[in-house]
C-alpha positions in Angstrom: -82.3 47.8 -7.8 -85.9 48.4 -6.7 -88.4 45.6 -7.0 -92.2 45.1 -6.4 -93.3 43.3 -3.3 -92.9 39.5 -3.8 -95.9 37.1 -3.9 -95.8 33.3 -4.0 -95.3 31.7 -7.5 -98.4 29.6 -6.9 -100.6 32.8 -6.8 -99.1 33.9 -10.1 -99.9 30.8 -11.8 -103.7 31.4 -11.3 -103.5 34.4 -13.6 -102.5 32.4 -16.7 -104.5 29.6 -18.6 -103.0 26.1 -19.1 -101.4 25.7 -22.5 -98.3 23.5 -22.3 -99.6 20.1 -21.6 -101.9 19.9 -24.7 -99.0 21.3 -26.8 -96.7 18.6 -25.6 -99.3 15.9 -26.5 -99.8 17.4 -29.9 -96.1 17.6 -30.6 -95.7 14.0 -29.6 -98.4 12.9 -32.0 -97.0 15.0 -34.8 -93.7 13.1 -35.1 -93.3 12.0 -38.7 -91.6 8.8 -39.5 -89.1 8.8 -42.4 -86.5 6.7 -44.0 -82.9 6.3 -43.0 -81.2 7.9 -45.9 -78.9 10.7 -45.3 -80.4 14.0 -46.2 -79.1 15.6 -49.5 -76.6 12.7 -50.0 -77.4 12.8 -53.6 -75.9 16.2 -53.8 -72.6 15.3 -52.6 -69.7 16.5 -54.7 -66.8 14.9 -52.7 -64.1 16.5 -50.6 -66.5 17.7 -48.0 -68.3 19.9 -50.5 -72.1 19.6 -51.2 -74.7 21.5 -53.1 -76.2 24.5 -51.3 -78.9 23.4 -48.8 -81.2 24.9 -46.2 -80.5 22.0 -43.9 -77.4 21.7 -41.6 -76.6 18.0 -41.3 -75.0 16.8 -38.1 -73.7 13.4 -37.4 -73.2 12.5 -33.6 -71.5 9.6 -31.8 -74.9 8.3 -30.5 -78.5 8.9 -30.4 -79.7 11.1 -27.5 -81.5 8.9 -24.9 -83.9 11.8 -24.3 -84.3 15.6 -25.0 -85.6 16.2 -21.5 -84.2 19.7 -20.6 -83.4 18.8 -17.0 -81.1 16.2 -18.3 -79.3 18.4 -20.8 -76.1 18.7 -18.7 -75.5 15.1 -20.1 -73.5 15.5 -23.3 -75.7 13.2 -25.4 -78.7 15.3 -24.6 -77.1 18.7 -24.3 -75.4 18.6 -27.7 -78.8 18.9 -29.2 -81.0 20.8 -26.6 -78.8 23.4 -24.9 -79.2 27.0 -26.5 -80.7 25.4 -29.5 -84.1 23.9 -28.6 -84.1 25.3 -25.0 -82.4 28.2 -23.4 -81.3 29.2 -19.9 -81.8 32.5 -18.0 -78.1 33.1 -18.1 -75.5 31.8 -20.4 -71.7 31.4 -19.9 -69.6 32.4 -22.8 -67.3 29.4 -23.5 -64.4 31.6 -24.7 -64.2 34.3 -22.0 -65.9 32.5 -19.1 -68.2 35.5 -18.5 -71.9 35.2 -17.8 -74.1 36.7 -20.5 -77.8 37.6 -20.6 -80.1 35.1 -22.3 -83.7 34.9 -21.0 -82.7 37.1 -18.1 -81.2 40.5 -19.0 -79.7 41.3 -15.7 -79.2 39.8 -12.1 -78.0 41.1 -8.8 -77.6 40.3 -5.1 -76.7 42.2 -2.0 -75.8 39.2 0.1 -75.1 36.3 -2.4 -78.1 34.6 -0.9 -81.1 36.3 -2.5 -80.8 36.9 -6.2 -83.1 39.0 -8.4 -83.3 38.2 -12.1 -85.0 40.6 -14.6 -86.4 38.8 -17.5 -86.4 39.5 -21.2 -89.7 40.7 -22.6 -91.3 39.6 -25.8 -90.0 36.0 -25.7 -92.3 33.2 -26.9 -92.2 29.4 -26.5 -92.4 27.1 -29.5 -96.2 26.7 -28.8 -96.7 30.4 -29.2 -97.3 31.2 -25.5 -95.5 34.0 -23.8 -92.5 33.4 -21.6 -92.8 35.0 -18.1 -91.3 34.7 -14.6 -93.9 31.9 -13.9 -92.2 29.7 -16.4 -88.8 30.4 -14.9 -89.9 29.8 -11.5 -91.6 26.6 -12.5 -88.4 25.4 -14.3 -86.4 25.8 -11.1 -89.0 24.0 -9.0 -89.3 21.2 -11.5 -85.5 20.6 -11.9 -84.3 21.5 -8.4 -87.0 21.2 -5.8 -89.2 18.3 -7.1 -88.7 14.6 -6.8 -88.4 14.3 -10.5 -84.8 13.2 -10.2 -83.3 15.4 -12.8 -79.6 14.9 -13.4 -78.9 18.6 -13.2 -80.2 18.7 -9.6 -77.3 16.5 -8.4 -74.8 17.8 -10.9 -75.3 21.4 -10.0 -77.4 22.0 -6.9 -76.9 19.0 -4.7 -79.4 18.3 -1.9 -80.4 22.0 -1.2 -83.7 23.3 -2.5 -84.0 26.9 -3.8 -86.6 29.5 -2.7 -88.3 30.9 -5.8 -90.8 33.8 -5.9 -92.4 35.6 -8.8 -92.5 39.3 -8.2 -94.1 40.2 -11.5 -94.1 38.9 -15.1 -90.5 40.0 -15.7 -89.0 39.7 -12.1 -88.0 36.6 -10.3 -86.1 36.1 -7.0 -84.2 33.0 -6.2 -83.0 32.3 -2.6 -80.2 29.9 -1.7 -80.2 27.9 1.5 -77.0 29.7 2.3 -74.8 32.5 0.7 -73.8 31.3 -2.8 -71.6 33.6 -4.7 -72.0 31.5 -8.0 -75.7 30.9 -8.0 -76.2 32.7 -11.4 -73.6 30.3 -12.8 -75.5 27.4 -11.5 -78.8 28.8 -12.9 -77.1 28.7 -16.3 -77.6 25.0 -16.3 -81.3 25.1 -16.2 -83.1 25.1 -19.6 -86.4 26.8 -19.3 -89.7 25.1 -20.1 -93.2 26.1 -19.9 -94.8 26.2 -16.4 -97.4 23.5 -17.4 -94.6 20.9 -18.1 -95.1 18.0 -15.8 -93.3 18.0 -12.5 -93.9 14.3 -12.0 -92.9 12.9 -15.4 -89.9 13.7 -17.7 -90.6 14.7 -21.2 -88.8 13.2 -24.1 -89.6 16.0 -26.6 -89.3 19.5 -25.1 -91.0 22.8 -25.9 -88.4 25.6 -25.6 -87.7 29.2 -26.6 -84.6 28.5 -28.6 -83.9 29.3 -32.3 -84.9 25.9 -33.4 -88.0 23.7 -32.4 -88.3 20.0 -32.6 -90.0 19.0 -35.8 -89.7 15.2 -35.7 -87.8 12.4 -34.0 -87.5 9.2 -36.1 -86.2 6.9 -33.3 -83.1 5.1 -34.2 -82.7 7.1 -37.4 -82.6 10.9 -37.0 -83.8 14.1 -35.3 -85.0 17.1 -37.3 -85.2 20.6 -35.9 -87.0 23.5 -37.8 -86.1 27.2 -37.4 -88.5 28.9 -35.0 -89.9 31.9 -36.8 -91.1 33.5 -33.6 -87.6 33.5 -32.0 -86.8 36.6 -30.0 -83.1 36.8 -31.2 -81.4 36.6 -34.5 -82.7 34.1 -36.8 -80.2 31.2 -37.7 -78.9 30.8 -41.2 -80.2 27.3 -41.8 -83.9 26.6 -41.9 -83.4 23.1 -40.5 -80.8 21.1 -38.5 -80.9 17.3 -39.0 -79.0 15.0 -36.6 -78.0 11.4 -37.4 -75.6 9.2 -35.4 -72.9 6.7 -36.2 -70.8 5.1 -33.5 -67.6 4.6 -35.7 -65.5 7.7 -36.0 -64.2 6.7 -39.4 -67.8 6.5 -40.6 -68.6 9.9 -39.3 -65.5 11.3 -40.9 -66.3 9.6 -44.2 -69.7 11.3 -44.1 -67.9 14.7 -44.0 -65.3 13.9 -46.7 -68.0 12.4 -49.1 -70.4 15.3 -48.6 -73.1 13.3 -46.8 -72.8 15.5 -43.5 -71.9 19.1 -42.6 -70.6 18.7 -39.1 -69.4 15.6 -37.3 -68.6 15.4 -33.5 -66.1 13.3 -31.6 -63.4 12.8 -34.2 -59.6 12.3 -34.2 -57.0 12.7 -36.9 -56.9 8.9 -37.0 -60.4 8.8 -38.4 -58.9 10.0 -41.8 -60.8 13.4 -41.6 -57.6 15.2 -43.1 -57.8 19.0 -43.5 -61.6 18.9 -42.7 -60.8 18.1 -39.1 -61.0 21.2 -36.8 -59.4 20.8 -33.4 -60.7 22.8 -30.4 -59.8 23.3 -26.7 -61.9 20.8 -24.6 -63.0 20.8 -21.0 -63.2 17.0 -20.7 -61.2 14.9 -18.3 -61.2 11.0 -18.5 -60.7 9.0 -15.2 -61.7 5.7 -13.6 -64.0 6.2 -10.7 -63.6 3.4 -8.1 -66.4 2.3 -5.7 -65.3 1.2 -2.3 -68.2 -0.8 -1.0 -66.6 -4.2 -1.9 -63.2 -5.8 -2.2 -60.8 -5.0 -3.5 -61.4 -1.3 -3.9 -62.4 -1.0 -0.3 -58.6 -0.9 0.4 -56.9 2.4 -0.4 -53.7 0.5 -1.4 -55.6 -1.2 -4.2 -57.0 2.2 -5.4 -53.4 3.5 -5.2 -52.2 0.5 -7.2 -54.7 1.2 -10.0 -53.1 4.8 -10.3 -49.6 3.3 -10.6 -50.7 0.5 -12.9 -52.1 2.7 -15.8 -49.4 4.0 -18.2 -51.1 7.3 -18.8 -48.2 8.7 -20.9 -48.2 5.8 -23.1 -51.9 5.9 -23.7 -51.9 9.6 -24.6 -49.0 9.0 -27.0 -50.2 5.7 -28.6 -54.0 6.2 -28.7 -54.3 10.0 -29.0 -51.1 11.0 -30.8 -49.8 13.1 -28.0 -52.6 15.6 -28.3 -54.2 15.0 -24.8 -52.5 15.8 -21.5 -51.9 13.5 -18.7 -54.2 14.3 -15.9 -53.5 14.7 -12.1 -57.1 15.9 -11.2 -60.6 16.1 -12.5 -60.4 19.7 -13.8 -58.0 21.1 -16.4 -56.0 24.3 -16.3 -58.3 27.4 -16.7 -60.9 26.1 -14.3 -61.1 28.0 -10.9 -59.6 25.7 -8.4 -57.2 23.7 -10.6 -54.2 22.8 -8.6 -51.1 23.4 -10.7 -48.9 21.9 -8.0 -50.3 18.4 -8.4 -48.3 15.9 -10.5 -49.9 12.9 -12.3 -49.3 9.5 -10.7 -46.2 7.9 -12.0 -46.5 4.8 -14.1 -44.9 2.1 -11.9 -46.1 -1.5 -12.7 -43.9 -3.0 -10.0 -45.3 -0.6 -7.3 -48.8 -1.5 -8.4 -48.1 -5.3 -8.0 -46.5 -4.6 -4.6 -49.5 -2.7 -3.3 -51.9 -5.5 -4.4 -49.7 -8.0 -2.8 -49.6 -6.2 0.5 -53.4 -5.8 0.6 -53.7 -9.5 -0.2 -51.4 -10.4 2.6 -53.6 -8.4 5.0 -56.7 -10.4 4.0 -58.1 -8.2 1.2 -59.8 -10.4 -1.5 -57.7 -8.9 -4.4 -59.0 -11.8 -6.7 -62.6 -10.5 -6.3 -64.0 -9.4 -9.7 -63.8 -5.8 -10.7 -66.2 -4.6 -13.4 -64.7 -2.0 -15.7 -67.8 -0.3 -16.9 -67.5 1.8 -20.1 -69.9 3.6 -22.3 -69.8 2.7 -26.0 -68.8 5.6 -28.4 -68.6 8.1 -25.6 -65.3 9.5 -27.2 -62.8 8.4 -29.9 -60.9 5.1 -29.2 -62.8 4.5 -25.9 -62.9 0.7 -26.5 -59.2 0.5 -27.1 -58.5 2.6 -24.1 -60.7 0.3 -22.0 -58.9 -2.8 -23.2 -55.5 -1.3 -22.5 -56.6 -0.4 -18.9 -58.1 -3.8 -18.4 -54.8 -5.5 -19.3 -52.6 -3.2 -17.2 -54.8 -3.7 -14.2 -54.8 -7.5 -14.8 -51.1 -7.4 -14.9 -51.1 -5.7 -11.4 -52.9 -8.7 -10.0 -56.5 -7.7 -10.3 -59.4 -9.6 -11.8 -61.0 -7.2 -14.2 -64.1 -7.9 -16.5 -64.8 -5.2 -19.2 -68.4 -4.3 -19.5 -69.1 -2.0 -22.7 -72.6 -0.6 -22.3 -74.9 1.6 -24.3 -75.7 5.0 -22.8 -79.0 4.2 -20.9 -77.4 1.2 -19.3 -74.1 3.0 -18.4 -76.0 5.9 -16.7 -77.4 3.5 -14.1 -73.8 3.1 -12.9 -72.9 6.7 -13.3 -75.6 8.5 -11.3 -77.0 7.7 -7.9 -78.7 5.3 -7.0 -75.9 3.3 -8.5 -76.7 -0.1 -10.1 -75.4 -3.1 -8.2 -73.0 -5.4 -9.9 -71.6 -8.9 -9.3 -68.2 -7.3 -8.5 -66.7 -4.0 -7.4 -67.0 -1.3 -9.9 -64.5 0.9 -11.8 -66.5 3.3 -13.9 -64.8 5.2 -16.8 -66.0 8.7 -16.6 -65.6 11.6 -19.1 -66.2 14.8 -17.0 -66.5 18.2 -18.6 -66.6 21.3 -16.4 -68.5 23.5 -18.6 -68.9 26.1 -16.0 -65.2 26.9 -15.3 -65.5 26.6 -11.5 -64.4 23.5 -9.5 -67.7 23.5 -7.5 -69.3 21.9 -10.4 -66.9 19.1 -10.2 -66.3 18.4 -6.6 -69.9 18.9 -5.3 -71.1 16.0 -7.5 -68.0 13.8 -7.8 -66.4 14.1 -4.4 -68.8 14.7 -1.6 -70.1 11.7 0.4 -73.6 12.0 -1.2 -72.6 13.6 -4.4 -74.8 12.5 -7.4 -71.8 11.0 -9.2 -69.6 10.2 -6.2 -69.1 6.7 -5.1 -67.8 7.7 -1.6 -66.1 10.4 0.3 -65.1 11.5 3.9 -66.4 13.9 6.4 -63.0 15.7 6.3 -63.3 16.1 2.5 -66.9 17.3 2.8 -65.8 20.0 5.2 -63.0 21.2 2.8 -65.6 21.3 0.0 -68.1 23.2 2.1 -65.4 25.9 2.8 -64.4 26.1 -0.7 -68.0 26.5 -2.0 -68.6 29.6 0.2 -65.3 31.2 -0.6 -64.7 34.0 -3.2 -61.6 35.3 -5.0 -58.2 34.0 -4.1 -59.5 32.2 -1.1 -61.8 30.2 -3.4 -58.9 29.2 -5.7 -56.8 28.1 -2.7 -59.6 26.3 -1.0 -60.3 24.1 -4.1 -56.7 23.4 -4.6 -56.7 22.0 -1.1 -59.7 19.8 -2.0 -58.0 18.2 -5.0 -54.8 17.7 -3.0 -56.7 16.0 -0.2 -58.6 13.6 -2.6 -55.4 12.4 -4.2 -53.5 11.8 -0.9 -56.2 10.6 1.5 -59.3 9.4 -0.6 -58.2 8.2 -4.0 -61.6 7.7 -5.4 -60.1 8.4 -8.9 -57.5 7.2 -11.3 -57.1 10.3 -13.5 -56.0 9.5 -17.1 -56.1 12.5 -19.3 -57.4 16.0 -20.2 -58.8 15.8 -23.6 -58.7 17.8 -26.8 -61.6 17.8 -29.1 -62.0 17.7 -32.9 -65.0 18.1 -35.1 -65.3 17.4 -38.9 -66.6 20.3 -40.9 -67.5 20.5 -44.5 -65.8 23.3 -46.6 -69.3 24.7 -47.3 -70.0 25.5 -43.6 -68.7 28.4 -41.6 -68.5 27.3 -37.9 -65.9 27.8 -35.2 -66.0 25.2 -32.3 -65.2 26.2 -28.7 -64.6 24.5 -25.4 -68.4 23.8 -25.0 -68.9 22.3 -28.6 -68.8 18.8 -27.3 -71.5 19.4 -24.8 -73.7 21.9 -26.6 -73.3 22.3 -30.3 -74.9 25.7 -31.0 -76.1 25.0 -34.6 -77.6 28.5 -34.7 -74.0 29.9 -34.9 -73.3 27.9 -38.2 -73.8 29.6 -41.5 -73.0 28.8 -45.2 -69.3 29.6 -46.0 -68.9 32.6 -48.2 
């Protein structure tokens, strides 16, 4: 491909007037407060059917802590934001794994280091302004190169900045610090915002280019999106999408069966959803991430004991009806780098006790408090799961205190810089590899300075660096080695299960969930059933 000579993005910005900052202020001031009644609830006819409506009613497990686009890799934010309010340059098809055009129509590189993106013409933001390469460049600078502290930076890009240059209004070059064969896949995690969006403060209510725009956010009650008439693509079937949240799965299920909601996320058959429950393949893995800066987890034998102490098969059978699969690593089958040769740790309560006793005999304070930190309503039966694990670790000889926290509190333990605690920390994580490549797991969860890694080793860092740069079969084998090394030599994690998902769906709605539904519910794909 032939491109124009590049010029710095800062020069390009001088050609355009400011328009986003004022729009953000106006949008924030325009939020309309409303009551807490469920929309259209009076029209319910029972059995999941409701009178025809131009509003798609969605009930989530929890209220999003923010709709800040650079935090949209967090499930609670992305389930509303991604590909609905905001859009990326490139989008991964959750069914095929292929990258598809979104705000960029094509991309290429001759050396896997400098990538050129050609951008879609005729796209407008919700404030009416035109989308250009300046906005794409500013989005990357804001999320990756600034000190804003976006979660997506650590999750996807690590410590390395990207070089960004605007060639013309529809051409952008992005340069990695070193060759990166999956850079377009990384870029798919960046939701584009106007160039004038603050790079020093996060925004709660975004302006995007998606099929829906934010109409109102009644804090603690509901979020309402309105169809964006200026959308560049196909118009969604529903004029509005309304989100409410209920922490109890049985309550969410009842809203579907009674006709008070059209789609409910995070359900299980035990929530009495019946035939209105729709299962789908999930990419989520549940594990306990152990910190090692204090006793007792600073001894590898104790971390091994945790793995032996948890009856994973029993948990999957009793709590999840055998639908989930016991996990041996942080990524499920189908993700590049999944090591099919790894076996889950066997349940051996006596071995767990023995390892704890050995560590204690060598002077490790095995009676020191361990805080098992868990997020409320993160997935079905999470509190019951936490209580089972607490009991099993206690039986192994550890002193475990359960801390059930709301999302904003739990995130202070999940992402660096980690919150301090009176005891050592075991954090329950639910990790979804939406991208289909192990780099998006190991870079953040296993390197010594990873955004969600409690510790690592120089040897493991070297293995990860080698895997990140590899392609093809070499990449697959290199990541297999990473997961094997973690399990044998580091043991930061006690893997529990690869999950399956389930939504509730009213009979009046036509929508097919996929592996990304739990992270980004593309409501524009829903339409009234025929």
